[in-house]
Each structure stands twice: as structure tokens, then as C-alpha cells.
C-alpha positions as CSV (number, residue, x, y, z in Angstrom):
1,M,25.5,-2.5,-10.4
2,S,26.2,-4.0,-7.1
3,P,23.3,-4.9,-5.4
4,S,21.6,-2.8,-3.2
5,K,22.7,-2.9,0.7
6,S,20.2,-4.5,3.4
7,K,19.2,-2.0,5.7
8,L,16.3,-3.7,7.3
9,K,16.2,-7.5,7.9
10,I,13.5,-8.7,9.4
11,S,13.9,-13.2,9.9
12,A,10.8,-15.5,11.2
13,L,9.9,-12.9,13.5
14,R,6.7,-14.1,16.0
15,K,4.3,-12.3,18.4
16,T,1.7,-13.3,20.5
17,Y,-0.5,-12.1,23.1
18,G,-2.6,-15.1,24.5
19,S,-4.1,-17.0,21.9
20,V,-3.9,-14.6,19.5
21,T,-0.8,-14.8,17.3
22,A,-0.4,-11.3,16.3
23,V,2.7,-12.0,13.8
24,D,3.1,-15.1,12.4
25,A,6.8,-16.4,11.5
26,V,6.9,-12.8,9.7
27,D,10.7,-12.9,6.9
28,L,11.2,-9.1,4.8
29,N,14.0,-7.5,3.9
30,V,14.5,-3.5,3.4
31,T,17.3,-2.2,1.0
32,E,18.9,1.0,1.7
33,G,16.4,4.3,0.2
34,E,13.7,2.1,-0.1
35,F,10.0,2.8,0.9
36,V,8.2,-0.1,2.3
37,T,4.5,0.4,3.0
38,L,3.1,-2.5,5.3
39,L,-0.6,-2.6,4.3
40,G,-3.3,-4.3,5.4
41,P,-6.7,-4.0,7.2
42,S,-7.3,-3.2,11.2
43,G,-5.5,-6.2,13.0
44,S,-3.3,-7.9,10.4
45,G,-0.4,-7.0,12.5
46,K,1.4,-4.2,10.2
47,T,2.0,-2.1,13.5
48,T,2.8,-5.0,15.6
49,L,5.6,-5.3,13.3
50,L,6.8,-1.7,13.1
51,M,6.6,-1.8,16.8
52,M,9.0,-4.8,17.2
53,V,11.3,-2.9,14.7
54,A,11.0,0.3,16.6
55,G,12.2,-2.0,20.2
56,L,8.8,-0.8,21.6
57,T,7.2,-4.1,21.4
58,W,9.8,-7.8,22.5
59,P,9.1,-10.4,19.7
60,D,8.4,-14.0,21.1
61,S,11.2,-15.4,18.4
62,G,12.6,-14.2,15.3
63,E,15.4,-11.7,14.7
64,V,15.5,-8.0,13.7
65,W,18.9,-6.7,12.0
66,I,19.5,-2.5,11.2
67,D,22.4,-2.2,9.5
68,D,23.8,-5.0,9.9
69,R,23.7,-5.7,13.9
70,L,21.2,-8.1,16.0
71,C,18.6,-5.4,17.5
72,T,16.1,-7.9,18.5
73,Y,16.4,-6.4,21.8
74,L,18.0,-3.6,22.2
75,S,16.6,-0.4,23.3
76,S,14.9,2.2,21.0
77,H,17.5,4.7,21.2
78,K,20.2,2.1,20.4
79,R,18.7,1.3,16.9
80,D,19.0,4.3,15.4
81,I,15.6,5.1,14.2
82,G,13.2,7.8,14.2
83,M,9.4,8.1,14.1
84,V,6.6,9.5,13.1
85,F,3.2,9.0,14.4
86,Q,-0.5,10.0,13.9
87,N,-0.8,12.2,16.7
88,Y,2.2,14.2,15.6
89,A,3.2,13.9,19.1
90,L,4.8,17.7,19.6
91,F,5.5,19.3,22.7
92,P,3.3,22.5,23.0
93,H,5.0,24.7,25.0
94,L,7.9,24.2,23.3
95,T,8.5,26.4,19.5
96,V,8.8,24.6,16.9
97,Y,12.3,25.6,16.7
98,E,12.8,23.5,20.3
99,N,11.0,20.7,18.9
100,I,13.3,20.0,16.2
101,A,16.3,21.0,18.1
102,F,15.0,18.5,21.3
103,P,16.4,15.1,19.1
104,L,19.9,16.4,18.7
105,R,20.3,18.3,22.5
106,M,19.0,14.3,24.1
107,R,22.6,13.1,21.7
108,R,24.1,15.8,23.0
109,A,25.0,17.7,19.7
110,P,27.1,21.2,19.7
111,E,25.0,24.8,19.5
112,A,26.3,25.3,16.3
113,D,25.5,22.2,15.2
114,I,21.9,22.3,16.1
115,G,21.5,25.5,14.8
116,N,22.0,24.9,11.4
117,K,20.5,21.1,11.1
118,V,17.4,22.5,12.2
119,R,17.4,25.0,9.6
120,L,18.2,22.5,7.4
121,A,15.2,20.3,8.6
122,L,12.7,23.4,8.4
123,E,14.1,24.4,5.1
124,R,13.4,20.6,3.9
125,V,9.9,20.2,4.7
126,Q,9.6,23.7,3.4
127,L,8.8,25.8,6.4
128,P,11.6,28.0,7.1
129,E,9.6,30.4,8.6
130,V,7.5,29.3,11.4
131,G,10.3,28.5,13.6
132,N,9.9,30.7,16.1
133,R,6.3,29.7,16.9
134,L,4.5,27.2,18.7
135,P,2.9,23.9,17.5
136,S,-0.9,25.3,18.2
137,A,-0.2,28.3,15.6
138,L,0.1,25.6,13.0
139,S,-2.1,23.2,10.7
140,G,-2.5,20.0,10.5
141,G,-0.1,19.2,7.5
142,Q,2.2,21.7,9.2
143,Q,2.4,20.1,12.2
144,Q,2.7,16.9,10.4
145,R,5.8,18.4,8.7
146,I,7.3,19.4,11.2
147,A,7.0,15.6,12.8
148,L,8.7,14.8,9.7
149,A,11.6,17.6,10.3
150,R,12.2,16.3,14.0
151,C,12.7,13.2,12.7
152,I,14.5,13.6,10.1
153,V,17.1,16.2,11.9
154,Y,19.1,13.8,13.5
155,E,19.3,11.7,10.2
156,P,18.5,8.2,11.7
157,S,19.1,4.9,10.0
158,I,15.4,4.5,8.9
159,I,12.6,6.2,9.8
160,L,9.3,4.0,10.7
161,M,5.8,6.1,10.0
162,D,2.8,4.5,11.7
163,E,-0.7,5.5,10.1
164,P,1.0,9.6,10.1
165,L,-1.6,10.8,7.7
166,G,-4.8,9.6,9.3
167,A,-6.1,12.1,11.4
168,L,-6.1,14.7,7.9
169,D,-8.8,15.5,5.7
170,K,-8.7,13.7,1.8
171,K,-7.4,16.8,0.5
172,L,-4.5,17.7,2.9
173,R,-4.0,13.6,3.0
174,E,-3.0,13.5,-0.6
175,Q,-1.4,16.6,-1.0
176,M,0.9,14.8,2.4
177,Q,1.7,12.2,0.6
178,L,3.4,13.8,-2.5
179,E,5.4,15.9,0.2
180,I,6.9,12.6,1.9
181,K,6.7,11.0,-1.1
182,G,9.6,14.2,-2.9
183,L,11.1,14.1,0.5
184,H,12.6,10.3,0.4
185,E,13.4,10.8,-2.9
186,Q,15.3,14.1,-2.5
187,L,17.2,12.5,0.5
188,G,17.8,8.8,0.2
189,I,15.4,8.0,3.6
190,T,14.9,4.4,4.4
191,V,11.0,4.6,5.3
192,L,9.1,1.8,6.6
193,Y,5.7,3.0,7.1
194,V,2.2,1.6,8.2
195,T,-1.3,2.3,6.6
196,H,-4.6,0.4,6.0
197,D,-5.5,3.0,2.7
198,Q,-4.3,1.4,-0.2
199,E,-4.4,4.2,-2.3
200,E,-1.2,5.7,0.4
201,A,0.5,3.0,-0.4
202,M,0.3,2.8,-4.4
203,V,1.1,6.3,-4.2
204,M,4.1,6.2,-1.9
205,S,5.6,3.2,-2.2
206,D,8.4,1.3,-3.8
207,R,7.1,-2.0,-2.8
208,I,4.0,-3.0,-0.7
209,C,3.9,-5.5,2.0
210,L,0.3,-6.5,2.5
211,F,-0.3,-8.3,6.1
212,N,-3.5,-10.2,6.1
213,D,-4.0,-12.2,9.7
214,G,-0.6,-12.1,10.9
215,A,1.3,-12.9,8.3
216,I,2.5,-11.6,4.8
217,E,0.3,-12.5,1.8
218,Q,2.1,-10.5,-1.1
219,V,5.2,-8.1,-1.4
220,G,5.9,-6.5,-4.2
221,P,5.8,-3.4,-6.4
222,P,2.6,-1.3,-6.6
223,A,2.2,-2.5,-10.3
224,E,3.0,-5.7,-9.7
225,M,0.3,-6.1,-7.0
226,Y,-2.4,-4.3,-8.9
227,F,-2.3,-6.5,-12.0
228,A,-0.7,-9.5,-10.9
229,P,-2.3,-10.0,-7.3
230,R,-1.7,-14.1,-6.0
231,T,-5.0,-14.5,-3.9
232,Q,-8.4,-13.4,-3.8
233,F,-7.3,-11.8,-0.7
234,A,-4.9,-9.4,-2.6
235,A,-7.3,-9.3,-5.2
236,A,-10.1,-7.7,-3.0
237,F,-8.2,-5.1,-1.0
238,L,-5.6,-3.6,-3.4
239,G,-8.3,-1.8,-5.6
240,E,-11.8,-3.1,-7.2
241,S,-12.0,-6.1,-8.8
242,N,-14.6,-8.4,-9.8
243,I,-13.5,-12.1,-8.9
244,I,-15.6,-14.6,-11.4
245,S,-15.6,-18.7,-10.5
246,G,-15.4,-20.7,-13.5
247,Q,-13.7,-24.6,-14.4
248,V,-10.5,-25.1,-16.4
249,K,-11.4,-26.9,-19.8
250,R,-7.8,-27.1,-21.4
251,R,-5.1,-25.5,-20.8
252,N,-1.3,-25.7,-22.7
253,D,2.2,-24.2,-21.7
254,E,1.3,-20.7,-22.4
255,M,-2.8,-20.3,-22.2
256,V,-5.9,-21.7,-19.9
257,E,-9.3,-22.2,-20.9
258,I,-11.8,-21.1,-18.8
259,G,-15.8,-22.4,-19.2
260,L,-18.6,-20.2,-17.1
261,P,-22.6,-20.9,-17.3
262,G,-23.9,-20.8,-21.0
263,D,-20.9,-22.5,-22.9
264,V,-18.8,-19.4,-22.3
265,M,-14.5,-19.7,-22.7
266,V,-12.3,-17.7,-20.9
267,K,-9.1,-17.1,-22.2
268,A,-6.4,-16.4,-19.1
269,P,-2.3,-16.6,-19.5
270,A,-1.2,-19.9,-17.9
271,R,1.0,-18.8,-14.9
272,I,-0.2,-21.4,-12.1
273,P,-0.2,-24.8,-11.9
274,L,-3.9,-25.7,-12.9
275,T,-5.2,-29.3,-14.5
276,E,-8.0,-29.8,-16.5
277,G,-11.4,-30.2,-14.3
278,Q,-10.2,-27.9,-11.8
279,Q,-12.3,-25.0,-9.9
280,V,-10.7,-21.8,-10.4
281,Q,-11.4,-17.8,-9.6
282,F,-10.3,-15.3,-11.7
283,M,-10.0,-11.7,-11.4
284,V,-10.2,-8.8,-14.1
285,R,-10.4,-5.4,-12.9
286,P,-13.4,-3.0,-13.9
287,E,-11.3,-0.4,-16.0
288,S,-10.1,-3.7,-17.9
289,V,-13.7,-4.2,-19.0
290,S,-15.7,-2.9,-22.3
291,V,-19.1,-2.4,-22.4
292,T,-20.7,-2.4,-25.9
293,G,-24.4,-3.1,-27.7
294,E,-22.6,-6.1,-29.7
295,R,-19.8,-7.8,-29.3
296,N,-16.6,-6.7,-30.3
297,N,-12.8,-8.7,-31.3
298,T,-11.9,-8.4,-27.4
299,D,-10.1,-12.1,-26.7
300,N,-12.9,-12.9,-23.7
301,A,-16.4,-11.7,-24.3
302,V,-19.7,-12.9,-22.4
303,T,-23.6,-11.2,-22.1
304,G,-25.2,-9.9,-19.3
305,I,-28.3,-7.6,-18.0
306,V,-27.1,-3.9,-17.1
307,K,-28.1,-3.7,-13.5
308,D,-27.3,0.0,-12.6
309,V,-25.2,2.8,-14.2
310,I,-23.4,5.3,-12.0
311,M,-21.5,8.5,-12.5
312,T,-19.3,9.2,-9.1
313,G,-17.4,12.4,-11.0
314,G,-14.7,11.6,-13.3
315,A,-15.4,7.8,-13.9
316,T,-18.8,5.9,-14.4
317,K,-19.6,2.2,-13.1
318,C,-21.4,0.2,-15.0
319,F,-22.9,-3.2,-12.9
320,I,-23.9,-6.1,-15.1
321,Q,-25.1,-9.1,-14.0
322,M,-24.2,-12.5,-15.8
323,E,-26.3,-15.5,-17.1
324,D,-25.4,-17.2,-13.4
325,G,-25.9,-14.1,-11.6
326,T,-22.2,-12.6,-11.3
327,L,-22.6,-9.5,-10.8
328,V,-19.5,-7.5,-12.9
329,S,-18.3,-4.1,-12.9
330,A,-16.9,-2.6,-15.8
331,S,-15.3,1.5,-14.9
332,R,-14.7,3.8,-18.0
333,L,-13.7,7.3,-18.2
334,T,-16.8,10.2,-18.1
335,T,-17.4,12.0,-21.2
336,R,-20.7,13.8,-22.8
337,S,-20.1,10.9,-25.8
338,R,-20.0,8.0,-24.5
339,Q,-22.7,5.6,-25.1
340,S,-25.0,5.9,-21.7
341,F,-26.6,2.0,-21.0
342,Q,-29.8,2.0,-19.0
343,S,-31.1,-0.4,-16.6
344,G,-32.1,-3.5,-18.2
345,D,-30.3,-3.5,-21.3
346,T,-28.6,-6.5,-23.3
347,V,-24.8,-5.8,-23.3
348,W,-21.7,-7.0,-24.1
349,L,-18.6,-7.8,-21.7
350,G,-15.4,-7.2,-23.7
351,W,-11.6,-7.9,-21.9
352,S,-8.6,-9.1,-23.2
353,S,-6.6,-12.3,-21.8
354,E,-3.7,-10.7,-20.4
355,D,-6.1,-8.6,-18.4
356,T,-7.5,-12.1,-16.6
357,V,-5.5,-13.1,-13.8
358,I,-6.4,-16.5,-12.1
359,L,-6.1,-16.1,-8.4
360,E,-3.9,-19.3,-6.1
């Protein structure tokens, strides 16, 4: 198979506001048909990067290429992009049909083509019957779908989305995540999506680009980002994590042994360069940790005291304090038949060496 075509290439892009560096020499390549999410906390630079791709903000240095065309300082309307915002940006005095037709009219499309393309766009977002209504007559989720239809109707090269689901309630937000994901798969469109919601990024993305303080912390598919984070920031930002400190006692080409207080040894795959005696931090996800009354046959086993047990509905979380005071959480599915531990119980924590990720 031939490699996927590059749709968007960002090279050494940088933007400062006075003494503040909003985006610091970022490189990113998005291939045709890919859904890439810019994820990170507020102020990390993800929206600034999106605005530079859109042509709404000029960079201080670096380049933006779209379809192998240099667009760094090209006007927005010449970049062949579509944008979907959190506030929908629909014209309240125009019908849904006219809202969707607006970008086609701006491009002087023939009237016959406009009618066909608007009807097709409404069908794609599963709202074929609302063309004659005003936006105010639609629900928030319907308005967001119309904003998406207005964006896809002229078939832009790339669709940029800036927190488009931020104003929706949780249930509608989850529904819209699946609808946008399905529409992306159906149409094969290229999407650059901004959010601070880690679950949203995990559900929708082909790749996640994690931002931290104006720079890219890590880029990869959702599963890689979750199970193999490279840094403490990545481990803590994506999902819940237990981050534990220890010292490298022994290592070979395949395995590292990390010493914890109480002469406890933890095994982990040797995925990064380490030296004996080095202080390190490693991560293990709560769902990878088992809690038992007696030691089991897992690779890694540590004793602790139960501090709290919380049922959140479908999951039950157990918080255990290790000998050095480190608090570790273990998560499991909530069932009637599961053994229940009480605050003050002494328990064993167990997890696989493969679930132990040493952080850079």
C-alpha cells in the first residue's frame, strides 16, 4: 500500500504574545482522511495553533502547508478549510437551508447545485426535514449538526473544530461525539479538532496530539497514549493514574527492577535508558491493579492499608496507602458478588509487569 498523502504539514510554528510563548516551534503532520485531536489544558497553545492553521492568527515564524501548498500567510478564504465553533455561529434570521447554502452562494455556485448539495448535507447529518426552520427552533445538538452541515456542504480540504461540543450537556455531548466520528468515517474527511476533554479525544481520534505549555508533549493513537505515556504529564492528563517513585536496583535488556520502601521490588519492561541507582517514577493504571486479602501470583505485589472505598456506579474505587505513605487507587467493575474491603483492612495490591510504565 502507498503511504497516505499529507494533507496538513505544520513546521516549526511559533507564536508569542509579549513575553509569553503560546506555541513553541511545533511540528505536526496530518494525513488525508485523518482525525487528529489537539488535546491539553487551557492555555497550552492548542487553540492558538488551530487559529494559525485557519489563517485567523499570523505566526511569528514557521510554516503551514495545506495540500502541498504554502499557506502560512494566506488569507483564510483561500485555504480551502471549514470551521466549526462552540457557539455554532449560525445566522439567526436565516432558515437552516439558507444557513447551509450561504458558503455556496459566497462561492457563486449555480442555484441547481446549491439545492442538491444542501439536501445532501442535511441528509448526512440526519436532519433532512428541518430546512425551512429557523435555528432558534432547533435543539443545541441539532444546531451543532447544522453548523457541521454548513461546513461540509462545500467539501473543504480540512475541517477545523474548536471545542464544538463544549456547550452541550453530558448525554448530548456523548451522542454528538459518536455522530461526528461516524460522519468522519463515512465521508473520509480530514479533521483537526481542539478539546480539553480527554474522554472526547479518546473516543473520536485517530491520533491525539497532547499539548503542554505551548509544546507537543506526545503524539500517538489513543491506545498508545493511554497505555504507554512517556512523561508524568501525559500519564496524569490522560485518564486516572497511579504514579509511584522508586530506585532502579537491577536492569537488563528486557526488564528493570525498581526498589520501593520495605524491600519491595517492582518489575517493569526496560523501554527507556536507565542506570542502576537512578531515581525513577512509574505509572500503573487503577484498572490494572487487583486488591486481594492474600498475595496472588501477579508479577508485582505490595501491601497496604485500605483508606477508602467509593462506588461511583458501574465502577468501585479502592484507595490504599502503601508503607511510604503513597496513596494508590484500584478500580474494578461494581458487582454484588465482589469481595468488599473496609477502611483499615490490610490488603495486597497486585499488577502485571507489562502494566508498569516507567516515565521519562
